[in-house]
FIVEX-153709 format. One record per atom (N, C-alpha, C): atom name; x negated, y, z negated. Coordinates in nm, 4 decimals. Layout:
<rs>
R  atome  X  Y  Z
R  CA  X  Y  Z
...
</rs>
This chain:
<rs>
R  atome  X  Y  Z
R  N  -0.0437  -0.0909  0.0038
R  CA  0.0080  -0.0132  0.0379
R  C  -0.0386  0.1513  -0.0057
R  N  -0.2168  0.1421  -0.0480
R  CA  -0.3353  0.2492  -0.0806
R  C  -0.3063  0.2836  0.0580
R  N  -0.3761  0.1686  0.1342
R  CA  -0.4035  0.2140  0.3001
R  C  -0.3196  0.2709  0.3364
R  N  -0.1651  0.2848  0.3799
R  CA  -0.0472  0.3108  0.4758
R  C  -0.0703  0.4243  0.3389
R  N  -0.0833  0.4931  0.2231
R  CA  -0.0727  0.6453  0.1738
R  C  -0.1312  0.7007  0.3025
R  N  -0.2783  0.6302  0.2542
R  CA  -0.3453  0.7238  0.2949
R  C  -0.3819  0.7199  0.4071
R  N  -0.2895  0.6531  0.5456
R  CA  -0.3092  0.7255  0.6444
R  C  -0.1733  0.8248  0.6239
R  N  -0.0909  0.7872  0.5785
R  CA  0.0223  0.8790  0.5840
R  C  -0.0402  1.0055  0.5758
R  N  -0.0765  1.0082  0.4077
R  CA  -0.1314  1.1667  0.4111
R  C  -0.2127  1.2458  0.5330
R  N  -0.2883  1.1237  0.5928
R  CA  -0.3808  1.1517  0.6386
R  C  -0.2874  1.1636  0.8378
R  N  -0.2257  1.1855  0.8521
R  CA  -0.1822  1.2217  0.9385
R  C  -0.1004  1.3537  0.9272
R  N  -0.0145  1.3555  0.7751
R  CA  0.0431  1.4432  0.7779
R  C  -0.0886  1.5930  0.8196
R  N  -0.1786  1.5621  0.7440
R  CA  -0.3252  1.6612  0.7226
R  C  -0.2748  1.6974  0.9243
R  N  -0.3434  1.5324  0.9902
R  CA  -0.3898  1.6388  1.0892
R  C  -0.2280  1.6727  1.2730
R  N  -0.1089  1.6796  1.1861
R  CA  0.0602  1.7863  1.2242
R  C  -0.0608  1.9605  1.1493
R  N  -0.0855  1.8895  1.1148
R  CA  -0.1411  2.0932  1.0935
R  C  -0.1339  2.1071  1.1948
R  N  -0.1042  2.2800  1.2120
R  CA  -0.0835  2.3686  1.3339
R  C  -0.0758  2.2502  1.4507
R  N  -0.0512  2.1980  1.4910
R  CA  -0.0328  2.1334  1.6420
R  C  0.1634  2.1784  1.7251
R  N  0.1758  2.1211  1.8162
R  CA  0.2096  2.1867  1.9198
R  C  0.3060  2.1243  1.9359
R  N  0.4608  2.0426  1.8441
R  CA  0.5948  2.0902  1.8214
R  C  0.6116  2.0212  1.9353
R  N  0.6611  2.1326  2.0475
R  CA  0.7821  2.1216  2.1197
R  C  0.7179  2.1002  2.2472
R  N  0.5428  2.0421  2.2430
R  CA  0.5138  1.9702  2.3731
R  C  0.5576  1.8400  2.3979
R  N  0.5425  1.7737  2.2546
R  CA  0.5490  1.6599  2.1708
R  C  0.7522  1.5782  2.2310
R  N  0.7744  1.6947  2.1762
R  CA  0.9292  1.6503  2.1101
R  C  0.9809  1.5947  2.2746
R  N  0.9766  1.6016  2.3653
R  CA  0.9834  1.5770  2.5287
R  C  1.0156  1.4285  2.4995
R  N  0.8873  1.4127  2.5313
R  CA  0.8158  1.2080  2.5159
R  C  0.9143  1.1847  2.3579
R  N  0.9259  1.2456  2.2618
R  CA  1.0292  1.1273  2.2142
R  C  1.1810  1.1064  2.2113
R  N  1.1684  1.2190  2.2812
R  CA  1.4017  1.2232  2.3643
R  C  1.3591  1.0919  2.4413
R  N  1.2730  1.1286  2.5009
R  CA  1.2510  1.0034  2.6416
R  C  1.3097  0.9130  2.6156
R  N  1.2845  0.8351  2.4622
R  CA  1.2526  0.7486  2.4182
R  C  1.3177  0.7268  2.3682
R  N  1.4722  0.7652  2.2877
R  CA  1.5721  0.7502  2.1611
R  C  1.6425  0.7351  2.3149
R  N  1.5922  0.7667  2.4655
R  CA  1.7133  0.7994  2.5788
R  C  1.6933  0.6523  2.6626
R  N  1.5718  0.5501  2.6054
R  CA  1.5194  0.5015  2.6859
R  C  1.5550  0.3447  2.5923
R  N  1.5066  0.3281  2.4893
R  CA  1.6491  0.2703  2.3421
R  C  1.7652  0.2555  2.3577
R  N  1.8070  0.3512  2.3899
R  CA  1.9754  0.3598  2.4114
R  C  2.0374  0.2831  2.4896
R  N  1.9153  0.2597  2.6920
R  CA  1.9937  0.2054  2.7354
R  C  1.9006  0.0723  2.7316
R  N  1.8109  0.0712  2.7236
R  CA  1.7680  -0.0849  2.6442
R  C  1.9230  -0.1638  2.5243
R  N  1.9316  -0.0966  2.4185
R  CA  2.0241  -0.1183  2.3866
R  C  2.1847  -0.1919  2.4718
R  N  2.1697  -0.1187  2.6025
R  CA  2.3220  -0.1018  2.6572
R  C  2.2923  -0.1649  2.7809
R  N  2.2188  -0.2336  2.7864
R  CA  2.1715  -0.3306  2.9178
R  C  2.0429  -0.4249  2.8565
R  N  2.0412  -0.5951  2.8270
R  CA  1.9403  -0.5422  2.8604
R  C  1.7869  -0.5911  3.0095
R  N  1.9273  -0.5450  3.0921
R  CA  1.7989  -0.5744  3.2381
R  C  1.7621  -0.4306  3.2856
R  N  1.8129  -0.3213  3.2059
R  CA  1.6726  -0.2068  3.1667
R  C  1.6037  -0.1922  3.1762
R  N  1.5111  -0.1328  3.3041
R  CA  1.3745  -0.0835  3.3175
R  C  1.3813  0.0348  3.3657
R  N  1.2698  0.0931  3.2048
R  CA  1.2472  0.2785  3.2235
R  C  1.1883  0.3045  3.3772
R  N  1.1064  0.4031  3.3957
R  CA  0.9640  0.4531  3.4938
R  C  0.8594  0.3287  3.3513
R  N  0.8345  0.3356  3.2198
R  CA  0.8061  0.2731  3.1844
R  C  0.7657  0.0704  3.1763
R  N  0.8411  0.0708  3.2731
R  CA  0.8670  -0.0785  3.3029
R  C  0.7622  -0.2065  3.4162
R  N  0.8225  -0.0543  3.4685
R  CA  0.7484  -0.0573  3.5789
R  C  0.6357  -0.1037  3.5854
R  N  0.5438  0.0048  3.4740
R  CA  0.4030  -0.0767  3.4466
R  C  0.4419  -0.1255  3.3511
R  N  0.4471  -0.1968  3.1942
R  CA  0.4588  -0.3006  3.1735
R  C  0.4595  -0.3955  3.2865
R  N  0.5326  -0.4197  3.3717
R  CA  0.6021  -0.5465  3.4871
R  C  0.4753  -0.5779  3.5173
R  N  0.4201  -0.4726  3.6449
R  CA  0.2305  -0.4126  3.6556
R  C  0.0931  -0.5366  3.5769
R  N  0.1098  -0.5111  3.4026
R  CA  0.0607  -0.5481  3.3079
R  C  0.0708  -0.6823  3.3429
R  N  0.2293  -0.7533  3.3257
R  CA  0.2684  -0.8804  3.3325
R  C  0.1669  -0.9480  3.3894
R  N  0.2251  -0.8245  3.5066
R  CA  0.1152  -0.9727  3.7065
R  C  -0.0389  -0.9483  3.6287
R  N  -0.0829  -0.8430  3.5465
R  CA  -0.1915  -0.8640  3.5539
R  C  -0.2724  -0.9565  3.4509
R  N  -0.1714  -0.9686  3.3468
R  CA  -0.2378  -1.0620  3.2439
R  C  -0.1987  -1.2094  3.2480
R  N  -0.1198  -1.2790  3.3606
R  CA  -0.0564  -1.4056  3.4889
R  C  -0.3217  -1.3882  3.5650
R  N  -0.3852  -1.2923  3.5979
R  CA  -0.4888  -1.3231  3.6958
R  C  -0.5672  -1.2708  3.5795
R  N  -0.5451  -1.2476  3.4750
R  CA  -0.6852  -1.2869  3.3583
R  C  -0.7084  -1.4036  3.3026
R  N  -0.5865  -1.4177  3.2114
R  CA  -0.6241  -1.5154  3.1924
R  C  -0.5622  -1.7025  3.2391
R  N  -0.5809  -1.5850  3.4072
R  CA  -0.5856  -1.7758  3.4951
R  C  -0.6957  -1.8920  3.4674
R  N  -0.7956  -1.8162  3.4845
R  CA  -0.8882  -1.9070  3.4466
R  C  -0.9256  -1.9817  3.3200
R  N  -0.7591  -1.9946  3.2640
R  CA  -0.7890  -2.0638  3.0916
R  C  -0.7044  -2.1489  3.0645
R  N  -0.6907  -2.2273  3.2376
R  CA  -0.5275  -2.3054  3.1926
R  C  -0.4844  -2.3011  3.2379
R  N  -0.2772  -2.3991  3.2240
R  CA  -0.1787  -2.3546  3.2744
R  C  -0.0663  -2.2885  3.2039
R  N  -0.1619  -2.3172  3.0677
R  CA  -0.0324  -2.2579  2.9699
R  C  -0.1344  -2.1782  2.9205
R  N  -0.2267  -2.1121  2.9215
R  CA  -0.2306  -1.9450  2.8958
R  C  -0.2598  -1.8532  3.0292
R  N  -0.1864  -1.9400  3.1217
R  CA  -0.1213  -1.8516  3.2235
R  C  -0.0036  -1.8202  3.2280
R  N  0.0815  -1.9324  3.2181
R  CA  0.1596  -1.8838  3.1098
R  C  0.2249  -1.8050  3.1171
R  N  0.1584  -1.7714  3.0058
R  CA  0.1868  -1.6273  2.8197
R  C  0.0712  -1.5332  2.8090
R  N  -0.0499  -1.5606  2.9648
R  CA  -0.1243  -1.4717  2.9667
R  C  -0.0126  -1.3447  2.9745
R  N  0.0803  -1.3860  3.0344
R  CA  0.1681  -1.2422  3.1474
R  C  0.2777  -1.1272  3.0108
R  N  0.2613  -1.1777  2.9443
R  CA  0.3872  -1.2020  2.8408
R  C  0.2645  -1.1060  2.7228
R  N  0.2288  -1.2015  2.7269
R  CA  0.0759  -1.1748  2.5722
R  C  0.0745  -1.0712  2.6705
R  N  -0.0050  -0.9573  2.7385
R  CA  -0.1811  -0.9118  2.8079
R  C  -0.0321  -0.7760  2.7517
R  N  0.1223  -0.7371  2.8227
R  CA  0.1783  -0.6923  2.8051
R  C  0.1970  -0.6210  2.7287
R  N  0.1849  -0.7308  2.6418
R  CA  0.2141  -0.7071  2.4364
R  C  0.1201  -0.6256  2.3746
R  N  -0.0483  -0.7323  2.4993
R  CA  -0.1266  -0.6324  2.3246
R  C  -0.1397  -0.5127  2.3830
R  N  -0.1600  -0.4903  2.5046
R  CA  -0.1640  -0.2895  2.5797
R  C  -0.1307  -0.1722  2.5063
R  N  -0.0050  -0.2179  2.5068
R  CA  -0.0245  -0.0771  2.3536
R  C  -0.0297  -0.1242  2.2477
R  N  -0.0751  -0.2494  2.1888
R  CA  -0.1644  -0.2470  2.0625
R  C  -0.3212  -0.1844  1.9981
R  N  -0.4225  -0.2300  2.1240
R  CA  -0.5035  -0.1623  2.2029
R  C  -0.5442  -0.0498  2.1930
R  N  -0.3611  0.0802  2.2442
R  CA  -0.3698  0.1704  2.3039
R  C  -0.3455  0.2399  2.1491
R  N  -0.2852  0.1845  2.0675
R  CA  -0.2320  0.1845  1.8964
R  C  -0.3872  0.2151  1.8259
R  N  -0.5131  0.1041  1.8786
R  CA  -0.6401  0.1176  1.8185
R  C  -0.7245  0.2298  1.8783
R  N  -0.6742  0.2341  1.9980
R  CA  -0.8352  0.3999  2.0462
R  C  -0.7339  0.4700  2.0349
R  N  -0.5924  0.5230  1.9559
R  CA  -0.5130  0.5882  1.9401
R  C  -0.5864  0.6181  1.7668
R  N  -0.5485  0.5602  1.6775
R  CA  -0.6239  0.5269  1.5682
R  C  -0.7418  0.5743  1.5631
R  N  -0.8432  0.5589  1.6359
R  CA  -0.9638  0.6042  1.6657
R  C  -1.0690  0.7562  1.6544
R  N  -0.9148  0.7706  1.7633
R  CA  -0.9380  0.8809  1.7773
R  C  -0.8154  1.0130  1.6579
R  N  -0.7880  0.9929  1.6234
R  CA  -0.7322  0.9467  1.4510
R  C  -0.6601  1.0850  1.5517
R  N  -0.5348  1.0460  1.6764
R  CA  -0.4065  1.0692  1.7364
R  C  -0.2291  0.9403  1.6840
R  N  -0.2319  1.0257  1.5629
R  CA  -0.1387  1.0186  1.5389
R  C  -0.0295  1.0065  1.5580
R  N  0.0067  1.1075  1.6964
R  CA  0.1769  1.1137  1.6860
R  C  0.1758  1.0280  1.8882
R  N  0.0456  0.9720  1.9056
R  CA  0.0427  0.9037  2.0111
R  C  0.0254  0.7427  1.9648
R  N  -0.0272  0.6882  1.8520
R  CA  -0.0071  0.6182  1.7993
R  C  0.1171  0.6107  1.7795
R  N  0.2442  0.6846  1.7023
R  CA  0.3597  0.6745  1.6723
R  C  0.4161  0.5915  1.8161
R  N  0.3893  0.6818  1.9801
R  CA  0.4390  0.6525  2.0891
R  C  0.4160  0.4772  2.1261
R  N  0.2698  0.5140  2.1454
R  CA  0.2649  0.3116  2.2072
R  C  0.3713  0.2039  2.0462
R  N  0.4503  0.3454  1.9157
R  CA  0.5077  0.1494  1.9281
R  C  0.6629  0.1918  1.9941
R  N  0.6523  0.2957  2.0503
R  CA  0.7903  0.2526  2.1153
R  C  0.7699  0.1925  2.2655
R  N  0.6646  0.1434  2.3508
R  CA  0.5906  0.1510  2.4467
R  C  0.5967  0.0435  2.3384
R  N  0.5341  -0.0594  2.3118
R  CA  0.5809  -0.1543  2.2177
R  C  0.6941  -0.2370  2.2422
R  N  0.7827  -0.1107  2.1947
R  CA  0.9031  -0.2003  2.1745
R  C  0.9430  -0.2673  2.3774
R  N  0.9527  -0.1327  2.3827
R  CA  0.9466  -0.1600  2.5537
R  C  0.9117  -0.3393  2.5739
R  N  0.8194  -0.3592  2.5932
R  CA  0.7460  -0.4790  2.5788
R  C  0.8322  -0.5984  2.5906
R  N  0.8170  -0.5691  2.4414
R  CA  0.9406  -0.7131  2.3347
R  C  1.0403  -0.6430  2.4002
R  N  1.1123  -0.5313  2.4220
R  CA  1.2350  -0.6343  2.4863
R  C  1.2519  -0.6526  2.6328
R  N  1.1410  -0.6246  2.7435
R  CA  1.1632  -0.7315  2.8337
R  C  1.1126  -0.8471  2.8462
R  N  1.0009  -0.8812  2.7385
R  CA  1.0120  -0.9982  2.7011
R  C  1.1093  -1.1150  2.6639
R  N  1.2005  -1.0320  2.5767
R  CA  1.3203  -1.1064  2.5288
R  C  1.3830  -1.1822  2.6070
R  N  1.3957  -1.0591  2.7110
R  CA  1.4685  -1.0796  2.8817
R  C  1.4492  -1.1303  2.9350
R  N  1.3252  -1.1643  2.9932
R  CA  1.2514  -1.2779  3.0017
R  C  1.2888  -1.3999  2.9736
R  N  1.2342  -1.3925  2.8101
R  CA  1.3249  -1.5744  2.6901
R  C  1.3936  -1.5663  2.7110
R  N  1.4808  -1.5197  2.7124
R  CA  1.6438  -1.5597  2.7257
R  C  1.6676  -1.5977  2.8918
R  N  1.6431  -1.5633  2.9589
R  CA  1.7195  -1.5872  3.0590
R  C  1.5649  -1.7440  3.1199
R  N  1.5261  -1.7786  3.0361
R  CA  1.4507  -1.9284  3.0211
R  C  1.5330  -2.0688  3.1377
R  N  1.6846  -2.0031  3.0617
R  CA  1.7326  -2.1888  3.0446
R  C  1.8171  -2.1639  3.2875
R  N  1.8491  -2.0231  3.2380
R  CA  1.9155  -2.0044  3.3810
R  C  1.8819  -1.9634  3.4917
R  N  1.6727  -1.9016  3.4443
R  CA  1.6197  -1.8514  3.5216
R  C  1.6866  -1.8057  3.6533
R  N  1.7704  -1.7172  3.6038
R  CA  1.7991  -1.5675  3.7581
R  C  1.7306  -1.4837  3.7418
R  N  1.6490  -1.4223  3.6346
R  CA  1.5787  -1.2914  3.6937
R  C  1.5319  -1.3208  3.8556
R  N  1.5389  -1.1736  3.8586
R  CA  1.4223  -1.2427  4.0434
R  C  1.2779  -1.2450  3.9771
R  N  1.1964  -1.3624  4.0150
R  CA  1.0762  -1.3680  3.9685
R  C  0.9603  -1.3088  4.0434
R  N  0.8105  -1.2471  4.0144
R  CA  0.7632  -1.2124  4.1053
R  C  0.6127  -1.3765  4.1214
R  N  0.6563  -1.4071  4.2368
R  CA  0.5695  -1.5144  4.2886
R  C  0.3653  -1.4972  4.3509
R  N  0.2862  -1.4796  4.2718
R  CA  0.1796  -1.4700  4.3871
R  C  0.0747  -1.6293  4.3970
R  N  0.1620  -1.5729  4.5431
R  CA  0.1018  -1.8162  4.5749
R  C  0.2202  -1.9281  4.6338
R  N  0.2922  -1.8654  4.5009
R  CA  0.3188  -2.0212  4.4104
R  C  0.5471  -1.9670  4.5087
R  N  0.5856  -2.1075  4.5535
R  CA  0.6390  -2.1427  4.6346
R  C  0.7616  -2.2535  4.5753
R  N  0.9015  -2.2369  4.5086
R  CA  0.8448  -2.0855  4.4545
R  C  0.8317  -2.0485  4.3210
R  N  0.8230  -1.9299  4.2431
R  CA  0.7698  -1.8665  4.1128
R  C  0.8730  -1.9559  4.0071
R  N  0.7176  -1.9820  3.9912
R  CA  0.7929  -2.0152  3.7667
R  C  0.8113  -1.9906  3.6786
R  N  0.9304  -1.9671  3.6775
R  CA  0.9581  -1.9328  3.5267
R  C  0.8084  -1.9017  3.4157
R  N  0.8172  -1.8126  3.3811
R  CA  0.7214  -1.8026  3.2212
R  C  0.7520  -1.9100  3.1348
R  N  0.8229  -1.8475  3.0914
R  CA  0.9281  -1.8765  2.9422
R  C  1.0597  -2.0063  3.0048
R  N  1.0749  -2.0437  3.1094
R  CA  1.0807  -2.2206  3.1090
R  C  0.9698  -2.2847  3.1329
R  N  0.8596  -2.2259  3.1061
R  CA  0.7226  -2.3746  3.1282
R  C  0.7229  -2.3780  2.9875
R  N  0.6834  -2.2005  2.9363
R  CA  0.6357  -2.2729  2.8046
R  C  0.7088  -2.3335  2.7106
R  N  0.9090  -2.2433  2.6547
R  CA  0.9439  -2.3105  2.5812
R  C  0.9753  -2.4713  2.6367
R  N  0.9158  -2.4822  2.7715
R  CA  0.9862  -2.6538  2.8325
R  C  0.8857  -2.7640  2.7130
R  N  0.7455  -2.6510  2.7558
R  CA  0.6451  -2.7194  2.6469
R  C  0.6963  -2.7486  2.4969
R  N  0.7363  -2.6576  2.4430
R  CA  0.7986  -2.7696  2.3421
R  C  0.9566  -2.7529  2.2820
R  N  0.9835  -2.8295  2.3658
R  CA  1.1444  -2.8537  2.4372
R  C  1.2173  -2.7166  2.3490
R  N  1.1314  -2.6094  2.3580
R  CA  1.3005  -2.5013  2.2976
R  C  1.4262  -2.4727  2.3472
R  N  1.4125  -2.4841  2.4839
R  CA  1.4182  -2.4557  2.5651
R  C  1.6396  -2.4300  2.5476
R  N  1.6911  -2.4976  2.5095
R  CA  1.7828  -2.5315  2.4182
R  C  1.7911  -2.4201  2.2887
R  N  1.7048  -2.3669  2.2067
R  CA  1.6933  -2.2702  2.0929
R  C  1.6598  -2.0789  2.1957
R  N  1.6376  -2.0957  2.3304
R  CA  1.6207  -1.9832  2.4156
R  C  1.6088  -1.7865  2.3722
R  N  1.8075  -1.8335  2.3201
R  CA  1.8499  -1.7025  2.3523
R  C  1.8332  -1.6442  2.1941
R  N  1.8928  -1.7559  2.1361
R  CA  1.8142  -1.7393  1.9552
R  C  1.6175  -1.6682  2.0097
R  N  1.5943  -1.7221  1.9642
R  CA  1.4223  -1.6004  1.9867
R  C  1.4402  -1.4908  2.0593
R  N  1.4781  -1.4964  2.2049
R  CA  1.5102  -1.3445  2.2485
R  C  1.6300  -1.2516  2.1666
R  N  1.6824  -1.2956  2.0980
R  CA  1.7403  -1.2521  1.9620
R  C  1.6189  -1.1654  1.8680
R  N  1.5815  -1.2357  1.8308
R  CA  1.4914  -1.2426  1.7033
R  C  1.4325  -1.1526  1.7825
R  N  1.3432  -1.1514  1.9791
R  CA  1.2408  -1.0356  1.9688
R  C  1.2802  -0.8843  2.0085
R  N  1.4232  -0.8885  2.0355
R  CA  1.4855  -0.7323  2.0605
R  C  1.5603  -0.6960  1.9353
R  N  1.5915  -0.8417  1.8499
R  CA  1.5296  -0.7604  1.6494
R  C  1.3895  -0.6708  1.6064
R  N  1.3142  -0.6801  1.6640
R  CA  1.1634  -0.6300  1.7050
R  C  1.0840  -0.5447  1.6854
R  N  1.2004  -0.5749  1.8987
R  CA  1.1766  -0.3849  1.9626
R  C  1.2628  -0.3116  1.9264
R  N  1.3608  -0.3802  1.8370
R  CA  1.4426  -0.2160  1.8253
R  C  1.3158  -0.1652  1.6558
R  N  1.3293  -0.3114  1.5996
R  CA  1.1740  -0.2621  1.4716
R  C  1.0994  -0.1941  1.4881
R  N  0.9710  -0.1882  1.6043
R  CA  0.8935  -0.0655  1.7032
R  C  0.9256  -0.0267  1.7393
R  N  1.0344  -0.0029  1.8415
R  CA  1.1218  0.1887  1.8858
R  C  1.1746  0.3069  1.7067
R  N  1.2267  0.1801  1.6760
R  CA  1.2625  0.2854  1.5312
R  C  1.0569  0.3427  1.4425
R  N  0.9851  0.2915  1.4939
R  CA  0.9195  0.3195  1.3408
R  C  0.8669  0.5035  1.4700
R  N  0.8267  0.4273  1.5877
R  CA  0.7774  0.5006  1.6954
R  C  0.8957  0.6371  1.6969
R  N  0.9962  0.6182  1.6595
R  CA  1.1220  0.7204  1.6497
R  C  1.0465  0.7886  1.5133
R  N  1.1207  0.7210  1.4168
R  CA  1.0917  0.8285  1.2652
R  C  0.9838  0.8915  1.2519
R  N  0.8489  0.7263  1.3047
R  CA  0.7120  0.7697  1.2395
R  C  0.6397  0.9990  1.3396
R  N  0.7519  0.9409  1.4801
R  CA  0.7583  1.0813  1.5453
R  C  0.8141  1.1695  1.5509
R  N  0.8749  1.1672  1.4163
R  CA  0.9850  1.2992  1.3818
R  C  0.9142  1.3049  1.3182
R  N  0.8282  1.2486  1.1952
R  CA  0.8541  1.3183  1.1229
R  C  0.7299  1.3624  1.0845
R  N  0.5775  1.3300  1.2000
R  CA  0.4807  1.4363  1.2440
R  C  0.5201  1.5716  1.3166
R  N  0.6473  1.5279  1.3814
R  CA  0.7480  1.6775  1.4949
R  C  0.7705  1.7811  1.3506
R  N  0.8118  1.7227  1.2125
R  CA  0.8483  1.7998  1.1786
R  C  0.6969  1.8508  1.1459
R  N  0.6444  1.7407  1.0786
R  CA  0.5285  1.8487  0.9999
R  C  0.4253  1.9697  1.0866
R  N  0.4526  1.8711  1.2023
R  CA  0.4001  2.0427  1.3389
R  C  0.4806  2.1394  1.3208
R  N  0.6023  2.1183  1.3080
R  CA  0.7023  2.2645  1.3018
R  C  0.6740  2.3271  1.2147
R  N  0.7092  2.2838  1.0524
R  CA  0.6823  2.3410  0.9337
R  C  0.5186  2.4222  0.8907
R  N  0.3789  2.3213  0.9838
R  CA  0.2918  2.3805  0.9755
R  C  0.2418  2.4756  1.0553
R  N  0.3989  2.5090  1.2445
R  CA  0.2683  2.5463  1.2969
R  C  0.1713  2.6971  1.2808
R  N  0.1862  2.7865  1.1737
R  CA  0.1895  2.8984  1.1030
R  C  0.0213  2.9271  1.0957
R  N  -0.0355  2.7290  1.0767
R  CA  -0.1608  2.6832  1.0584
R  C  -0.2139  2.6611  1.1558
R  N  -0.3401  2.8295  1.2152
R  CA  -0.3541  2.6803  1.3765
R  C  -0.5358  2.6560  1.3361
R  N  -0.5701  2.5004  1.4062
R  CA  -0.5906  2.5612  1.4087
R  C  -0.7344  2.5489  1.5329
R  N  -0.8092  2.6349  1.5404
R  CA  -0.9128  2.5749  1.6595
R  C  -0.9792  2.4863  1.7553
R  N  -0.9230  2.4423  1.8351
R  CA  -0.8764  2.3913  1.9820
R  C  -0.7991  2.2654  1.9864
R  N  -0.6796  2.3551  1.8766
R  CA  -0.4986  2.1567  1.8600
R  C  -0.4556  2.2221  1.9123
R  N  -0.4149  2.0944  1.9764
R  CA  -0.2134  2.1265  2.0759
R  C  -0.2303  2.0077  2.0551
</rs>
């Protein structure tokens, strides 16, 4: 708990004198994306296309490590990239960017949940590089563990996790925006 308390106070200090209004549209965008994901599991924002590209890159990265990691690599990579972003922004002490990465991670988990939920029906259009017909990642992965019949329950757990991460994005983001707003007169040279 001491770690969290220290990071919280560090983030609040970081907010002093920073411009809240340039960050507000980004947080409002994530509210819109969150609402759309809740309304439509097939929703893809502009971030969704980035997520798809990262997913496909994951397959290429994990291709040399065998079939299981090849199929897992797409979803794994698309969720790891925002986490790597968080680590990078933590090193830079950009706490608002960390909050935004929680939102980005949430969009990835929403999309993985949709993919997992489709494992039995296999009705989603798939991207296949050289495989005809393309193989459904989660049909293969859940099939390996005899969990295809549980695909909807697993998808629901992932959606819940996505909601938690989006709430983290929005709550942390608005706390920091509020701190930026109330400390806006405490100008510090070189801050944005």
